[in-house]
C-alpha positions as CSV (number, residue, x, y, z in Angstrom):
1,M,14.3,-41.1,-127.8
2,R,14.6,-39.4,-131.2
3,P,17.0,-39.5,-134.2
4,S,19.4,-36.6,-134.3
5,N,18.6,-34.0,-137.0
6,P,21.2,-33.1,-139.7
7,Q,21.8,-29.7,-138.1
8,A,22.2,-31.1,-134.6
9,N,24.4,-34.1,-135.4
10,G,25.7,-34.9,-138.8
11,A,26.6,-38.3,-137.7
12,A,23.0,-39.5,-137.4
13,S,21.7,-41.8,-140.1
14,R,24.7,-41.5,-142.4
15,R,27.7,-43.8,-143.0
16,H,30.9,-42.8,-141.4
17,R,34.1,-43.3,-143.3
18,G,37.6,-44.3,-142.2
19,R,38.9,-46.8,-139.7
20,R,40.6,-46.4,-136.4
21,A,43.7,-48.5,-135.5
22,A,43.1,-51.4,-133.2
23,T,43.0,-50.3,-129.5
24,G,45.2,-53.2,-128.3
25,A,44.9,-56.6,-126.8
26,G,42.0,-57.6,-124.6
27,A,44.2,-57.7,-121.4
28,A,45.4,-54.2,-122.1
29,V,41.8,-53.0,-122.5
30,L,40.8,-54.5,-119.2
31,L,43.8,-52.8,-117.4
32,L,42.9,-49.5,-119.0
33,L,39.3,-49.8,-118.0
34,L,40.2,-50.6,-114.4
35,A,42.7,-47.8,-114.4
36,G,40.2,-45.4,-115.7
37,A,37.6,-46.4,-113.1
38,G,40.2,-46.0,-110.4
39,V,41.2,-42.5,-111.7
40,F,37.7,-41.1,-112.2
41,G,35.8,-43.2,-109.7
42,L,32.1,-44.1,-109.6
43,R,31.4,-40.5,-108.7
44,A,33.8,-38.6,-111.0
45,A,34.3,-35.6,-108.7
46,L,38.0,-35.4,-108.0
47,P,39.8,-32.1,-107.6
48,V,41.8,-31.2,-110.7
49,A,44.5,-29.1,-109.1
50,A,46.3,-28.6,-105.8
51,P,44.2,-26.6,-103.4
52,L,45.1,-23.0,-102.5
53,A,45.5,-21.6,-99.0
54,E,42.3,-21.6,-97.0
55,P,40.3,-18.5,-98.0
56,P,37.9,-16.7,-95.7
57,R,34.3,-17.9,-95.5
58,P,32.2,-15.5,-97.6
59,A,29.0,-14.2,-96.1
60,A,25.7,-13.7,-97.9
61,S,26.3,-10.0,-97.8
62,S,29.2,-10.5,-100.2
63,L,26.6,-11.2,-102.9
64,P,24.6,-8.5,-104.5
65,G,21.9,-8.7,-101.8
66,T,20.9,-11.7,-99.7
67,R,19.1,-14.1,-102.0
68,S,18.5,-17.7,-102.7
69,L,20.0,-19.5,-105.7
70,T,18.3,-21.7,-108.3
71,V,20.7,-24.5,-109.5
72,A,20.1,-26.4,-112.7
73,V,21.3,-30.0,-112.8
74,Q,21.0,-32.6,-115.5
75,E,18.0,-34.9,-115.7
76,G,18.3,-38.7,-115.7
77,A,22.1,-39.0,-115.0
78,L,22.3,-40.6,-111.6
79,P,24.6,-41.1,-109.8
80,L,25.7,-37.7,-111.1
81,S,22.4,-35.9,-111.0
82,G,18.7,-36.4,-111.4
83,A,15.6,-37.2,-109.3
84,G,16.1,-39.9,-106.7
85,P,13.5,-42.6,-105.8
86,D,11.7,-40.1,-103.6
87,G,11.6,-37.5,-106.4
88,R,14.1,-35.2,-104.7
89,P,17.2,-34.0,-106.4
90,A,20.1,-36.4,-105.9
91,G,23.6,-37.1,-107.0
92,V,27.1,-35.7,-107.0
93,H,26.4,-32.4,-108.6
94,V,23.4,-31.7,-106.3
95,T,25.7,-32.4,-103.3
96,V,28.5,-30.1,-104.5
97,A,26.1,-27.3,-105.3
98,R,24.4,-27.5,-101.9
99,A,27.8,-27.4,-100.2
100,V,28.5,-24.2,-102.0
101,C,25.2,-22.7,-101.0
102,E,25.7,-23.7,-97.4
103,R,29.2,-22.2,-97.4
104,L,27.6,-19.0,-98.7
105,D,24.9,-19.2,-96.0
106,I,22.1,-18.9,-98.6
107,D,19.2,-21.2,-99.7
108,C,19.3,-23.1,-103.0
109,A,16.6,-24.9,-104.9
110,F,17.1,-27.2,-107.9
111,A,15.7,-27.4,-111.4
112,I,16.3,-30.8,-113.1
113,L,16.6,-30.2,-116.8
114,P,17.7,-32.1,-120.0
115,A,21.4,-31.3,-120.9
116,D,20.4,-29.3,-123.9
117,R,18.4,-26.9,-121.7
118,L,21.0,-26.2,-119.0
119,L,23.0,-23.4,-120.5
120,E,19.9,-21.9,-122.2
121,A,18.2,-21.7,-118.8
122,L,21.2,-19.9,-117.4
123,E,21.4,-17.5,-120.3
124,A,17.7,-16.7,-120.0
125,G,18.0,-15.9,-116.3
126,A,15.8,-18.8,-115.3
127,V,18.5,-20.3,-113.1
128,D,21.5,-18.8,-111.3
129,L,24.0,-21.7,-111.5
130,V,24.5,-24.9,-113.5
131,A,26.1,-27.9,-111.9
132,A,26.4,-30.7,-114.5
133,D,28.6,-33.2,-116.1
134,L,29.5,-30.9,-119.0
135,A,33.2,-30.3,-119.9
136,V,34.4,-26.7,-120.1
137,T,34.9,-26.0,-123.8
138,P,35.6,-22.8,-125.7
139,D,32.1,-22.5,-127.2
140,R,30.5,-23.0,-123.9
141,A,32.9,-20.5,-122.2
142,A,31.8,-18.0,-124.8
143,R,28.2,-18.3,-123.6
144,V,28.6,-18.5,-119.8
145,R,31.1,-17.9,-117.0
146,F,32.8,-21.0,-115.6
147,L,34.5,-21.1,-112.2
148,A,37.8,-22.9,-111.7
149,P,37.4,-26.6,-112.7
150,H,36.8,-28.8,-109.7
151,A,36.1,-32.2,-111.4
152,R,37.1,-34.4,-114.3
153,V,34.5,-36.0,-116.6
154,A,34.8,-38.9,-119.0
155,S,32.7,-41.3,-121.0
156,L,32.4,-45.0,-121.5
157,L,30.9,-46.9,-124.5
158,I,28.9,-49.9,-123.4
159,G,26.8,-52.5,-125.4
160,R,24.7,-55.6,-125.2
161,A,27.0,-58.5,-124.5
162,G,25.4,-60.9,-126.9
163,L,26.4,-58.7,-129.8
164,W,30.1,-58.6,-128.8
165,P,30.9,-62.1,-127.5
166,D,34.6,-61.6,-126.8
167,L,37.2,-58.9,-126.1
168,E,38.5,-58.9,-129.6
169,A,35.1,-58.1,-131.0
170,R,34.5,-55.4,-128.4
171,T,37.7,-53.5,-129.3
172,A,37.7,-54.0,-133.1
173,P,37.9,-50.8,-135.1
174,D,34.6,-51.7,-136.9
175,R,32.8,-52.9,-133.8
176,L,30.0,-50.4,-134.3
177,A,29.5,-51.1,-138.0
178,G,25.8,-51.5,-138.7
179,R,24.9,-50.8,-135.0
180,V,22.6,-48.3,-133.5
181,V,24.4,-46.2,-130.9
182,V,22.5,-43.9,-128.5
183,A,23.7,-40.8,-126.5
184,A,21.8,-38.1,-124.7
185,S,21.1,-34.9,-126.6
186,G,23.2,-31.9,-125.6
187,T,25.8,-33.9,-123.8
188,D,29.5,-34.4,-124.2
189,Q,28.7,-38.0,-125.3
190,A,26.6,-36.7,-128.2
191,R,29.4,-34.5,-129.3
192,A,31.8,-37.4,-129.1
193,L,29.6,-39.6,-131.2
194,A,29.5,-36.9,-133.9
195,D,33.3,-37.0,-134.1
196,M,33.8,-40.7,-133.5
197,D,35.3,-42.8,-136.3
198,A,32.4,-45.4,-136.3
199,P,32.0,-46.8,-139.8
200,G,28.4,-47.6,-140.6
201,A,27.0,-46.7,-137.2
202,T,23.6,-44.9,-136.8
203,V,23.5,-42.4,-134.0
204,V,20.3,-41.8,-132.1
205,L,19.8,-39.1,-129.5
206,A,17.8,-39.7,-126.3
207,E,16.2,-37.0,-124.1
208,H,18.6,-37.9,-121.2
209,P,21.2,-40.6,-120.4
210,R,18.8,-42.8,-118.4
211,A,16.4,-42.9,-121.5
212,G,19.4,-44.0,-123.6
213,L,20.3,-46.7,-121.1
214,D,16.7,-47.9,-121.0
215,A,16.6,-48.1,-124.8
216,L,19.8,-50.2,-124.6
217,H,18.1,-52.6,-122.1
218,R,15.0,-52.9,-124.3
219,G,17.1,-53.8,-127.4
220,E,16.2,-50.6,-129.2
221,A,19.9,-49.6,-129.3
222,D,23.0,-51.8,-129.6
223,A,25.4,-49.6,-127.7
224,A,25.3,-46.4,-125.6
225,L,27.9,-43.8,-124.9
226,L,27.3,-42.6,-121.3
227,P,29.0,-40.6,-118.6
228,L,31.7,-42.8,-117.1
229,A,30.2,-42.7,-113.6
230,M,26.8,-43.7,-114.9
231,A,28.1,-46.5,-117.1
232,L,30.3,-48.0,-114.3
233,S,27.4,-47.8,-111.9
234,E,25.1,-49.6,-114.3
235,L,27.7,-52.4,-115.0
236,A,27.9,-53.0,-111.3
237,E,24.2,-53.6,-110.9
238,P,22.3,-56.9,-111.5
239,Q,20.5,-55.4,-114.5
240,G,23.9,-54.6,-116.0
241,R,25.1,-58.2,-116.2
242,D,24.0,-58.4,-119.9
243,L,26.1,-55.3,-120.8
244,V,29.8,-55.0,-121.5
245,A,32.3,-52.2,-121.9
246,L,33.4,-51.6,-125.5
247,G,36.9,-50.3,-124.8
248,P,38.5,-48.2,-122.1
249,P,37.1,-44.9,-120.7
250,L,37.3,-41.9,-123.0
251,S,38.8,-38.9,-121.2
252,A,39.9,-36.6,-124.1
253,P,37.6,-33.9,-125.5
254,P,34.9,-34.0,-126.6
255,A,34.1,-37.1,-124.5
256,G,35.7,-35.8,-121.4
257,G,37.7,-33.0,-119.8
258,A,37.5,-30.6,-116.9
259,A,34.1,-29.7,-115.4
260,A,33.2,-26.6,-113.5
261,L,30.2,-24.8,-112.1
262,A,28.7,-22.3,-114.6
263,L,27.1,-18.9,-114.0
264,A,25.7,-16.1,-116.2
265,S,28.5,-14.2,-117.8
266,G,27.6,-10.9,-116.1
267,D,27.1,-12.3,-112.5
268,R,30.5,-11.3,-111.2
269,G,29.4,-11.0,-107.5
270,L,28.1,-14.6,-107.5
271,A,31.2,-15.8,-109.4
272,E,33.6,-14.4,-106.8
273,A,31.6,-15.6,-103.8
274,A,31.0,-19.1,-105.2
275,G,34.6,-19.5,-106.4
276,T,35.8,-18.6,-102.9
277,A,33.4,-21.1,-101.4
278,L,34.4,-23.9,-103.7
279,A,38.1,-23.2,-103.1
280,A,37.5,-23.5,-99.3
281,L,35.7,-26.8,-99.8
282,D,38.6,-28.0,-101.9
283,R,41.2,-27.0,-99.3
284,A,39.2,-28.7,-96.6
285,G,39.0,-31.9,-98.6
286,A,35.3,-31.7,-98.5
287,L,34.8,-32.3,-102.3
288,R,35.8,-35.9,-101.9
289,S,33.9,-36.5,-98.7
290,L,30.7,-34.9,-100.0
291,V,30.5,-37.2,-103.0
292,R,27.7,-39.7,-102.7
293,A,24.8,-41.0,-104.8
294,G,22.0,-40.8,-102.3
295,G,19.2,-38.2,-102.3
296,D,19.6,-34.9,-100.6
297,P,16.9,-34.8,-97.8
298,V,16.9,-31.0,-97.5
299,A,17.0,-30.1,-101.2
300,T,14.0,-28.6,-102.8
301,V,13.2,-29.0,-106.5
302,I,11.7,-26.6,-109.0
303,P,9.7,-28.4,-111.7
304,A,11.0,-27.7,-115.2
305,R,7.5,-26.7,-116.3
306,A,7.7,-23.8,-113.8
307,L,10.6,-22.2,-115.6
308,P,10.0,-19.5,-118.2
309,H,9.4,-20.6,-121.7
310,G,12.5,-18.6,-122.7
311,A,14.6,-21.2,-121.0
312,A,13.4,-24.1,-123.2
313,A,15.4,-25.3,-126.1
314,S,13.6,-25.5,-129.4
315,E,15.9,-28.1,-130.8
316,A,18.0,-30.8,-129.3
317,R,21.6,-30.3,-130.2
318,P,24.9,-31.7,-128.9
């Protein structure tokens, strides 16, 4: 875990000004939190639009030559993505990407990377596809090609219960005053913290969401802004009994939005084939049934160290 630098995140180690209006009564917050959990689910992989008519299944020959695909997924973000207990790629985005590969009848391997390396690896040609909990934004769309959105992502702020003993304290506009708040570098959560009206908060960036959550458990941070699916999963576990939600889920940009598979801007053939495959899975209802948190027994992983140096990010930035 490292403090954000001034260029990466102007919110780190400086005082924020202004106050946000109170978010409402405690009961309303609970209802909003439960509603958000119901909408996004523990796996946060719901279709975002009505499916189209069933398209034909594309063959590998529809790509520019039969090939395998290398898919980059985010490190330390289970149940969304990361390495499972057996070291194999696991999580929602791994499952969706594998389903697309199987629909295309081609092999795929996975590179598990920090969020701030995902798009750079794609731009450098080190990977063919990115499947991650990153919302589609204009600045990202200017760098890579996104398929039609297939999921919605959101964030949830959680903290150590002893610091916020009641609902009123957990939803007060100044609840983060003097607190250390952690998010993973390069994520939507890091962007959201940079924009958040949090008077007196100090923002620290972790290498990945799991590292931020571990810092919260160790008492090195007071609160963490995490992907909604990850936060809800942690709150449901025994080790999450000492943690509480500090308000309802955040679904508006930059904390949330529509997510989509990303490809290199010039890879038109793969974009057309993968888009057709994803639409077919959507039409069949497979996107919902595929979502699970367990490891993928047939996925292969490419160590990050095996990727070209050109794919590495020199600075962590949201």
